[in-house]
C-alpha positions in Angstrom: 0.0 0.0 0.0 3.0 2.3 0.2 2.7 5.1 -2.4 -0.9 4.8 -3.1 -2.9 7.9 -3.3 -5.8 8.0 -0.8 -6.9 11.5 -1.6 -9.6 12.5 -4.1 -8.1 13.5 -7.5 -7.6 17.2 -8.2 -10.4 17.0 -11.0 -12.9 15.6 -8.3 -11.9 18.3 -5.9 -12.3 21.2 -8.3 -15.7 19.7 -9.5 -16.9 19.4 -5.8 -15.7 23.0 -5.1 -17.3 24.6 -8.1 -20.5 22.5 -8.6 -22.6 24.2 -5.8 -21.9 27.6 -7.1 -22.6 26.7 -10.7 -25.9 25.1 -9.7 -26.8 28.2 -7.6 -26.2 30.5 -10.6 -28.0 28.2 -13.0 -31.1 28.2 -10.8 -31.1 31.9 -9.9 -30.6 32.8 -13.6 -33.3 30.4 -14.7 -35.7 31.9 -12.2 -34.8 35.4 -13.2 -35.5 34.6 -16.9 -38.9 33.3 -16.2 -39.9 36.2 -14.0 -42.4 38.8 -15.4 -42.0 41.2 -12.5 -38.7 42.8 -11.5 -38.0 43.8 -7.9 -35.3 45.8 -6.2 -34.2 45.8 -2.6 -32.0 48.7 -1.4 -31.6 49.6 -5.2 -30.2 46.1 -5.9 -32.1 43.8 -8.3 -33.5 40.8 -6.4 -35.6 37.7 -7.4 -38.4 38.4 -4.8 -40.6 41.2 -3.7 -39.9 43.0 -0.2 -43.7 42.7 0.4 -45.1 40.2 2.9 -46.5 37.4 0.8 -48.4 34.4 2.3 -47.9 32.2 -0.6 -44.1 32.4 -0.9 -41.1 33.7 0.8 -39.8 37.2 0.1 -37.3 39.6 1.4 -39.8 40.3 4.1 -39.0 36.8 5.5 -35.3 37.7 5.5 -36.0 40.6 7.9 -39.0 38.9 9.7 -38.3 35.2 10.6 -41.4 34.8 12.6 -43.6 35.7 9.7 -41.8 33.2 7.5 -42.0 30.5 10.1 -45.8 31.2 10.5 -46.7 31.1 6.7 -43.9 29.3 4.9 -42.2 26.6 7.1 -44.1 23.2 7.2 -41.5 20.3 7.4 -39.3 21.9 10.2 -42.1 23.0 12.5 -41.6 20.1 14.9 -37.9 20.8 15.1 -38.1 24.5 16.1 -37.1 23.7 19.7 -33.6 22.8 18.6 -33.3 24.8 15.2 -34.2 28.2 16.8 -31.4 28.3 19.4 -28.9 27.5 16.6 -30.3 29.8 14.1 -30.9 32.8 16.4 -27.4 32.1 18.1 -25.8 32.4 14.7 -27.7 35.7 14.0 -26.8 36.9 17.4 -23.1 36.0 16.9 -23.0 37.7 13.5 -24.7 40.8 14.8 -22.2 41.1 17.7 -19.3 41.6 15.3 -20.5 45.1 14.6 -20.6 44.5 10.9 -23.4 41.8 10.4 -23.1 42.0 6.5 -19.4 41.4 6.4 -19.6 38.7 9.2 -22.4 37.0 7.3 -20.3 36.9 4.1 -17.1 35.7 5.8 -18.7 33.1 7.9 -21.7 31.8 5.9 -20.4 32.3 2.4 -16.6 31.5 3.0 -15.7 29.7 6.2 -18.7 27.5 6.5 -18.7 26.2 2.9 -14.9 25.6 3.2 -15.4 23.5 6.4 -18.0 21.5 4.6 -15.9 21.0 1.7 -13.0 19.9 3.8 -15.2 17.4 5.7 -16.5 16.1 2.3 -12.9 15.5 1.0 -12.1 13.7 4.3 -15.2 11.6 4.0 -14.3 10.6 0.4 -10.7 9.9 1.4 -12.0 7.7 4.5 -14.3 5.8 2.0 -11.5 5.2 -0.4 -9.3 3.9 2.6 -12.0 1.6 3.7 -12.5 0.3 0.1 -8.8 -0.6 -0.1 -8.9 -2.5 3.2 -11.7 -4.8 2.1 
């Protein structure tokens, strides 16, 4: 077994790193092309209205979690007891930095995905090691 590579290939690593962003862009642009209405939020083009809508999430839900939970969340309702402390704890932590927007980008857009990516690569590596052992 000496000299055998137990890490995912560079090609697989790049695919795993880029695929979520490509899928997100494809979905967002696909939705944007099919929309007949155009919205802005703080003078920035967005996919949804800032109005409170009962039939779908909007930017109002971003600013008013209780409204979103009341009208849009079905599957997770029975798990609010443990989801809420984590969710609101993260929000409180990000707000405590003094720059919520920047902290949100650094933590939720950069650090958290990097951690998930690293864990995924480790899981693939461990699976390859286990396969070689059998």
